[in-house]
C-alpha positions as CSV (number, residue, x, y, z in Angstrom):
1,M,144.3,110.0,103.9
2,V,143.6,113.1,105.9
3,A,143.2,111.0,109.2
4,R,146.5,109.2,108.3
5,G,148.2,112.4,108.0
6,L,149.0,111.9,104.2
7,M,147.1,115.0,103.1
8,G,145.9,118.3,104.8
9,F,142.1,118.9,105.2
10,F,141.9,121.8,103.0
11,P,143.6,120.2,100.0
12,A,141.3,117.2,100.6
13,L,138.2,119.3,100.8
14,A,139.2,121.2,97.5
15,A,139.9,117.8,95.7
16,S,136.6,116.4,96.9
17,F,134.6,119.4,95.7
18,I,136.2,119.6,92.3
19,G,135.4,115.9,91.9
20,I,131.8,116.3,92.9
21,F,131.2,119.7,90.9
22,V,132.8,118.3,87.8
23,G,130.9,114.9,88.2
24,D,127.5,116.7,88.5
25,I,128.2,118.9,85.6
26,L,129.0,115.6,83.5
27,V,125.6,114.2,84.5
28,Y,123.9,117.2,83.6
29,L,125.6,117.6,80.2
30,S,124.9,113.7,79.6
31,G,121.2,114.6,79.9
32,K,121.7,117.7,77.6
33,W,123.6,115.9,75.0
34,F,122.0,112.5,74.5
35,G,118.5,113.5,75.7
36,K,115.8,111.0,75.9
37,S,117.2,108.4,73.8
38,A,119.8,107.8,76.3
39,T,117.4,106.5,78.7
40,Q,116.5,103.5,76.2
41,K,120.1,102.2,76.1
42,A,122.3,100.6,78.7
43,P,123.7,101.7,81.0
44,L,121.4,104.8,81.6
45,K,118.3,102.9,81.3
46,W,119.2,101.0,84.4
47,F,119.4,104.0,86.6
48,V,116.6,106.5,85.2
49,S,113.5,105.8,83.3
50,E,111.4,108.1,81.0
51,T,108.9,108.3,83.9
52,D,111.8,109.8,86.1
53,I,112.5,112.3,83.5
54,E,108.8,113.3,83.1
55,R,108.2,113.5,86.9
56,S,111.5,115.6,87.3
57,K,110.3,117.9,84.5
58,E,107.1,118.6,86.2
59,W,109.0,118.9,89.7
60,F,111.3,121.5,88.4
61,Q,108.6,123.6,87.1
62,A,106.7,123.7,90.2
63,K,109.7,123.7,92.6
64,G,112.5,125.3,91.0
65,P,116.1,125.5,92.4
66,A,115.1,124.1,95.7
67,I,115.2,120.5,94.1
68,I,118.5,120.7,93.0
69,I,119.8,121.5,96.6
70,M,117.6,118.9,98.2
71,S,118.6,116.2,95.6
72,R,122.2,116.4,97.0
73,F,121.2,115.2,100.4
74,I,118.5,112.6,99.5
75,P,120.2,109.2,98.4
76,G,119.0,108.0,94.9
77,T,117.7,111.3,93.5
78,R,120.7,113.1,92.4
79,F,121.4,111.3,89.3
80,P,117.8,111.2,87.8
81,T,117.3,114.9,88.9
82,Y,120.9,116.3,87.4
83,F,120.3,114.1,84.3
84,S,116.6,115.2,83.9
85,A,117.6,118.9,84.2
86,G,119.7,118.4,81.1
87,V,117.3,116.7,79.2
88,I,114.5,119.4,79.8
89,G,117.1,122.2,79.2
90,A,117.1,123.7,82.6
91,S,119.4,126.9,82.8
92,F,122.9,126.0,83.1
93,I,123.9,129.1,85.1
94,M,120.9,128.2,87.5
95,F,121.9,124.7,87.6
96,I,125.6,125.1,88.6
97,S,124.9,127.9,91.0
98,Y,122.5,126.0,93.1
99,F,124.2,122.7,93.2
100,G,127.4,124.5,93.6
101,I,125.9,125.9,96.9
102,A,124.8,122.3,98.1
103,S,128.1,121.0,97.2
104,L,129.6,123.7,99.6
105,I,127.6,122.3,102.3
106,W,128.0,118.6,101.6
107,T,131.5,118.3,101.0
108,P,133.0,119.7,104.3
109,V,130.6,117.4,105.9
110,L,131.7,114.4,104.1
111,V,135.2,115.1,104.3
112,G,135.2,116.0,108.0
113,A,133.1,113.0,108.9
114,S,135.6,110.5,107.0
115,M,138.5,112.3,108.9
116,I,137.1,112.1,112.4
117,L,136.1,108.3,111.6
118,G,139.2,107.4,109.5
119,Q,141.4,105.9,112.1
120,E,138.5,103.9,113.6
121,L,137.7,102.6,109.9
122,I,141.2,101.5,109.4
123,Y,141.2,99.6,112.6
124,Y,138.1,97.9,111.6
125,F,139.1,97.2,108.1
126,S,141.6,94.3,108.9
127,I,138.5,92.7,110.9
128,Y,136.1,93.3,107.9
129,Q,138.3,91.3,105.7
130,E,137.5,88.2,107.8
131,Y,133.7,88.7,107.6
132,A,133.5,90.6,104.3
133,L,130.5,88.6,102.9
134,V,128.5,88.8,106.0
135,V,129.3,92.6,106.6
136,L,128.3,93.2,102.9
137,A,125.0,91.5,103.2
138,V,124.3,93.3,106.3
139,V,125.3,96.6,104.7
140,V,122.9,95.8,101.8
141,V,120.0,95.0,104.0
142,L,120.4,98.2,106.2
143,A,120.8,100.2,103.1
144,L,117.6,98.9,101.7
145,I,115.8,99.3,105.0
146,T,117.0,102.9,105.2
147,L,116.1,103.8,101.7
148,K,112.7,102.2,101.5
149,I,111.5,102.6,105.1
150,V,113.5,105.1,107.1
151,I,114.1,107.8,104.8
152,P,110.4,107.9,103.7
153,L,109.1,108.1,107.2
154,F,110.6,111.5,107.5
155,T,108.1,112.8,104.6
156,Y,104.3,113.0,104.6
157,R,104.6,111.7,101.1
158,G,106.8,108.9,102.0
159,R,104.7,107.7,105.0
160,R,101.8,107.9,102.8
161,L,103.4,105.6,100.1
162,L,104.4,103.3,102.8
163,Y,100.8,103.2,104.0
164,G,99.6,102.4,100.6
165,K,102.1,99.5,100.2
166,L,101.1,98.2,103.6
167,Q,97.4,98.1,102.5
168,R,98.4,96.3,99.4
169,L,99.8,93.6,101.5
170,I,97.1,93.5,103.9
171,R,94.1,93.5,101.4
172,W,94.2,90.6,99.2
173,E,92.4,92.3,96.2
174,F,96.0,93.9,95.5
175,W,97.9,90.8,95.9
176,S,99.9,89.3,93.1
177,P,97.8,87.0,90.6
178,F,100.2,84.1,91.5
179,V,99.1,84.0,95.0
180,L,95.5,83.8,94.0
181,Y,95.9,81.2,91.1
182,T,98.3,79.0,92.7
183,P,95.6,77.2,94.4
184,I,93.3,77.3,91.4
185,V,96.0,75.8,89.3
186,I,96.2,73.0,91.7
187,Y,92.3,72.5,91.6
188,A,92.5,72.5,87.8
189,L,94.8,69.4,88.1
190,F,92.3,67.7,90.1
191,L,89.5,68.4,87.5
192,W,92.1,67.2,84.8
193,I,92.4,63.9,86.8
194,K,88.3,63.8,87.0
195,F,87.7,64.7,83.4
196,K,90.6,62.6,82.0
197,K,92.0,65.3,79.6
198,I,93.2,68.7,80.7
199,T,92.7,70.4,77.5
200,I,89.3,69.4,77.5
201,V,88.3,72.8,79.0
202,T,89.2,74.4,75.9
203,A,86.1,72.7,74.3
204,A,84.0,75.2,76.6
205,N,84.1,77.4,73.5
206,P,84.4,75.8,70.2
207,G,83.8,79.1,68.3
208,I,87.0,80.5,69.8
209,A,90.6,79.5,69.1
210,E,91.6,77.1,71.9
211,G,88.4,78.3,73.6
212,G,89.9,81.6,74.6
213,F,92.4,79.9,76.8
214,I,95.3,82.4,75.8
215,H,96.5,84.9,73.3
216,E,93.0,84.9,71.7
217,S,92.1,87.7,69.2
218,K,89.7,90.2,70.5
219,S,88.7,91.3,66.9
220,E,88.1,87.6,65.8
221,I,85.8,87.0,68.9
222,L,83.8,90.2,68.0
223,D,83.4,89.1,64.5
224,G,81.7,86.1,65.8
225,I,78.7,87.9,67.2
226,K,76.2,88.2,64.8
227,S,74.0,90.6,67.2
228,R,75.9,93.6,65.7
229,E,73.6,96.2,67.2
230,N,74.9,95.2,70.7
231,I,78.7,95.6,69.8
232,A,80.7,98.7,70.1
233,K,82.1,99.8,66.7
234,Y,85.6,98.8,66.0
235,C,88.4,97.9,63.4
236,L,91.5,96.0,63.2
237,L,94.7,97.7,62.5
238,K,97.3,95.1,61.3
239,Q,100.9,95.3,62.1
240,S,101.7,93.9,58.8
241,N,100.5,97.1,57.0
242,S,102.6,100.2,56.8
243,E,102.1,103.2,59.5
244,S,100.4,105.3,56.7
245,E,98.0,102.6,55.7
246,K,97.2,101.8,59.3
247,L,96.4,105.6,59.9
248,E,94.5,105.7,56.7
249,T,92.3,102.8,57.8
250,A,91.8,104.5,61.2
251,L,90.6,107.8,59.8
252,I,88.3,106.2,57.2
253,F,86.9,103.9,60.2
254,I,86.3,107.1,62.2
255,K,84.7,109.2,59.3
256,E,82.4,106.2,58.1
257,N,80.9,105.6,61.6
258,S,80.6,109.2,62.4
259,L,82.9,108.9,65.4
260,T,84.8,111.7,67.1
261,F,87.7,111.8,69.5
262,P,88.3,110.5,72.3
263,I,88.6,107.1,70.8
264,V,90.0,103.8,72.6
265,I,93.0,101.9,71.1
266,K,94.2,98.6,72.4
267,P,96.0,95.3,71.6
268,D,94.2,92.9,69.8
269,K,95.7,90.3,71.9
270,G,96.1,91.3,75.6
271,E,94.9,91.1,78.8
272,R,94.5,93.0,82.2
273,G,94.2,96.5,80.5
274,T,97.7,96.3,79.4
275,G,98.2,98.7,76.3
276,V,94.7,100.2,76.4
277,E,94.7,103.9,75.8
278,I,92.0,106.7,75.2
279,I,93.3,108.7,72.1
280,K,92.1,112.4,72.5
281,G,93.2,113.7,69.1
282,K,94.7,112.9,65.7
283,K,98.0,113.8,66.4
284,E,98.0,111.3,69.5
285,L,96.6,108.7,67.3
286,K,99.3,108.8,64.8
287,I,102.0,108.7,67.5
288,K,100.2,105.6,68.9
289,I,100.1,103.9,65.6
290,S,103.8,104.6,64.8
291,S,104.9,103.2,68.1
292,S,102.7,100.0,68.1
293,Y,104.3,96.8,67.0
294,E,101.4,94.5,67.2
295,D,97.8,94.2,65.9
296,V,95.6,96.8,67.6
297,I,91.9,97.5,67.7
298,L,90.5,101.0,67.4
299,Q,87.2,101.3,69.1
300,E,84.5,103.9,69.5
301,F,84.6,105.3,73.2
302,I,81.3,105.2,74.8
303,E,79.9,107.2,77.7
304,G,78.1,105.3,80.4
305,K,78.8,102.8,83.0
306,E,81.0,99.7,82.5
307,Y,80.1,96.2,83.8
308,G,81.8,92.8,83.6
309,I,79.2,90.3,83.1
310,F,80.1,86.4,83.5
311,Y,77.8,84.4,81.3
312,Y,77.7,80.5,80.8
313,R,75.2,78.1,79.0
314,Y,75.4,74.3,79.0
315,P,75.2,72.8,75.3
316,N,72.2,70.9,76.1
317,Q,70.2,74.0,77.3
318,K,68.6,76.7,75.1
319,E,69.1,79.5,77.7
320,G,72.2,80.3,79.6
321,D,72.7,82.0,83.1
322,I,74.5,84.8,84.6
323,F,77.3,83.8,86.8
324,S,78.1,87.1,88.2
325,V,78.0,91.0,87.4
326,T,80.8,93.3,88.4
327,K,80.2,97.1,88.7
328,K,83.5,99.0,87.5
329,E,83.8,102.3,89.4
330,K,86.5,104.6,87.8
331,I,87.6,106.5,91.0
332,F,88.1,110.2,91.4
333,I,89.0,112.9,93.8
334,I,87.6,116.2,94.6
335,G,90.0,119.3,94.6
336,D,90.1,121.7,97.6
337,G,91.9,124.7,96.0
338,T,94.8,124.2,98.3
339,H,96.6,120.9,97.8
340,T,98.2,119.5,94.6
341,L,97.0,116.6,92.8
342,E,99.7,114.5,94.2
343,Q,98.8,115.5,97.8
344,L,95.0,114.6,97.2
345,I,96.0,111.3,95.9
346,L,98.1,110.7,99.0
347,T,95.3,111.7,101.2
348,D,92.7,109.5,99.6
349,S,92.3,106.2,101.2
350,R,91.6,104.4,98.2
351,A,93.9,106.2,95.6
352,V,97.0,105.8,98.0
353,C,96.9,102.1,97.6
354,M,97.6,102.5,93.8
355,A,99.6,105.9,94.2
356,E,102.4,104.9,91.8
357,I,100.1,104.0,89.1
358,H,98.0,107.2,89.5
359,F,101.4,109.3,89.6
360,E,102.5,107.8,86.2
361,K,99.0,108.3,84.6
362,H,99.1,112.0,85.8
363,T,102.7,112.8,85.7
364,H,102.0,116.3,84.0
365,D,99.3,117.3,86.6
366,L,100.8,116.1,90.0
367,F,101.8,119.7,91.1
368,K,98.7,121.5,89.9
369,I,96.2,122.6,92.4
370,P,92.7,121.4,91.3
371,E,90.1,124.1,92.2
372,E,87.7,123.7,95.2
373,G,85.1,121.2,94.1
374,E,86.7,120.2,90.9
375,K,86.3,116.6,90.1
376,V,89.5,114.8,88.9
377,Q,89.0,111.3,87.4
378,L,92.0,109.3,88.3
379,V,91.2,106.4,86.2
380,E,89.9,106.1,82.6
381,L,89.8,102.4,82.2
382,G,87.6,99.8,84.0
383,T,90.6,97.8,85.0
384,H,91.2,96.6,88.4
385,S,94.9,96.5,88.0
386,K,95.0,100.1,86.7
387,G,93.2,101.5,89.7
388,S,89.4,101.0,89.2
389,L,87.2,99.9,92.3
390,F,85.2,96.6,91.6
391,L,82.0,96.0,93.2
392,D,79.7,93.1,93.3
393,G,76.8,93.6,91.2
394,G,74.9,90.4,91.9
395,N,71.7,92.4,92.8
396,L,71.5,93.9,89.3
397,I,70.7,90.4,87.6
398,T,67.3,90.3,86.2
399,K,65.3,88.3,83.7
400,N,65.5,91.0,81.2
401,L,69.3,91.1,81.7
402,K,69.6,87.5,81.2
403,D,67.5,87.6,78.0
404,S,69.6,90.2,76.5
405,L,72.9,88.3,77.3
406,N,71.2,85.0,75.9
407,K,70.3,86.9,72.7
408,I,73.8,88.2,72.2
409,S,75.3,85.0,73.1
410,T,73.2,82.6,71.1
411,S,74.1,84.7,68.1
412,F,77.7,83.7,68.6
413,E,78.0,80.2,67.3
414,G,80.3,78.1,69.4
415,F,80.2,80.5,72.5
416,Y,79.1,79.0,76.0
417,F,81.3,80.4,78.7
418,G,83.1,83.7,79.2
419,R,83.0,87.2,80.5
420,Y,81.5,90.2,78.6
421,D,82.8,93.7,79.3
422,I,79.8,95.9,78.5
423,I,79.0,99.5,78.8
424,A,75.4,100.7,79.6
425,P,74.1,104.3,79.6
426,T,72.9,103.8,83.2
427,E,72.5,101.3,85.8
428,Q,68.8,101.0,84.9
429,D,69.5,100.4,81.4
430,L,71.4,97.3,82.6
431,I,68.8,96.1,84.8
432,N,66.4,96.3,81.8
433,G,68.7,94.8,79.6
434,E,68.6,97.7,77.2
435,N,71.1,99.8,75.0
436,L,73.9,97.4,76.1
437,K,77.4,97.7,74.0
438,V,80.0,94.9,74.3
439,L,83.4,96.3,74.3
440,E,85.2,92.8,74.3
441,V,84.4,89.1,75.2
442,N,87.1,87.1,77.5
443,G,87.2,83.2,76.9
444,V,87.6,80.4,79.1
445,T,90.5,81.9,81.2
446,S,88.5,85.0,81.9
447,E,87.7,85.4,85.6
448,S,84.5,86.4,87.7
449,T,86.0,90.0,88.6
450,N,83.1,90.3,91.4
451,I,85.6,88.7,93.6
452,Y,87.6,91.9,93.8
453,D,84.9,93.7,95.6
454,P,86.7,94.9,98.8
455,E,83.9,93.3,101.0
456,H,84.7,89.9,99.7
457,N,87.6,87.8,101.6
458,F,90.3,85.6,99.8
459,L,88.2,82.4,100.5
460,F,85.2,83.7,98.7
461,A,87.4,84.5,95.8
462,L,89.0,81.0,95.8
463,K,85.4,79.4,95.9
464,T,84.2,81.4,93.1
465,L,87.1,80.7,90.9
466,M,86.7,77.0,91.6
467,K,83.1,76.9,90.8
468,Q,83.8,79.0,87.7
469,W,86.3,76.5,86.5
470,K,84.3,73.4,87.2
471,I,81.6,74.7,85.0
472,A,84.1,75.5,82.3
473,F,85.3,71.8,82.5
474,E,81.7,70.5,82.6
475,I,80.8,72.5,79.4
476,G,84.0,71.3,77.6
477,A,83.3,67.9,78.5
478,L,79.7,68.0,77.1
479,N,81.1,69.6,73.8
480,Y,83.7,67.2,73.5
481,K,81.2,64.5,73.8
482,N,79.3,66.1,71.1
483,G,82.2,65.9,68.8
484,T,84.4,69.2,69.5
485,K,88.1,68.6,68.9
486,I,90.5,69.7,71.5
487,P,94.2,70.5,71.0
488,P,97.2,68.3,72.5
489,F,98.8,69.2,75.6
490,G,102.0,70.3,73.8
491,H,100.3,72.6,71.8
492,M,98.7,74.5,74.7
493,L,102.3,74.5,76.4
494,R,103.7,76.2,73.5
495,L,101.0,78.8,73.4
496,I,101.7,79.5,77.0
497,F,105.4,79.7,76.8
498,R,105.1,81.8,73.5
499,N,102.9,84.3,75.4
């Protein structure tokens, strides 16, 4: 309007400033009035998550007013920052003072640039109408490139996050499971043709529902192992019970087994570490139980080293064999007394690959500075998708370890194929087959996790999984021949889509 002479520069400047100022205040007040509950409802949940709020809170406490000023000039940060300021109760006077200063700088630049370019924009508008869709597509692509690549390149944090994303593209261990399992599914179809019945693979474990193909109950599987001295203590908290009943069951379990916090809680039916948490106190346990909408397992927390041991046994053999052993390393960083936890994560060549996951896990500590020599463990769970490092432990397979696994496995009637997640106090205990504690057992669709060793390539992973599935079909075929019933294909499809 200024460019066309319909309005003076200063009235336009004042109008724009008032609009920006009032709009920013409303964003702040919406956070203050509606609080965290607003992030769980549309449309606010489309723009800001609870993680954004938590990170902004820590950011405000660490950096203060500078964040408010900076957010005005960084695309995509203003709404979550101002909304979060309201949620966490940042000083209103401090807030309007600093974003007022930012607006005084920003508005003249915005209005001035629009005025200078205005006539040119009017000229090109008529041309734009003819190519609107093409122009829109180009603008969207350029905007994405600018926001996702160009802007991050101007900060160390942005450059390191881009480096981490690049590493996830280059290193196959971070690829989507769909990339790995597409050729495996094709190979499974070949095995289907060879063995005539595709669901025959579920007969590999007659003692587990559908052989542990999908949605299997962890507690029911652990119940099936008769070698109880090798099982980590656990109890099932059923969703059908009331919150108070579940809490009472949990506390009785802890007391009767002389356990102390921390303690592990996880879904009874889950995979890839989803929903697994280490609970550090009674209050946290109560909160977790109240927010749970499925059956969960409460399990003792055991110190030691975690391993994934893939075991199989043909029905016509008395003893089975160990297919693979995976060493699960929970990565950590060392403080230097100078850099924040966030900076240390960004600097570490391994941690930066999963930086976003570590940031979310350590939201409250990102801007703290660990003391020099202080060891900060980034990962609590032995799950690759949550940041743990998996190494091939084939050199740890011994006769003693095989004997121990055979003892545990043969005590479980109807179990022939799957992966144990096991804790041992030391590596030597594992080699000796001593003091082993089973955390859980995964059935026919479990994977030989040694494939995720960074030293192994994608081809090795494919060959290993194909060999694994061939064994599963062979065991299933033998059990089927011996009378094990298998579910119809339609039943398996319903289970898959229900999951």
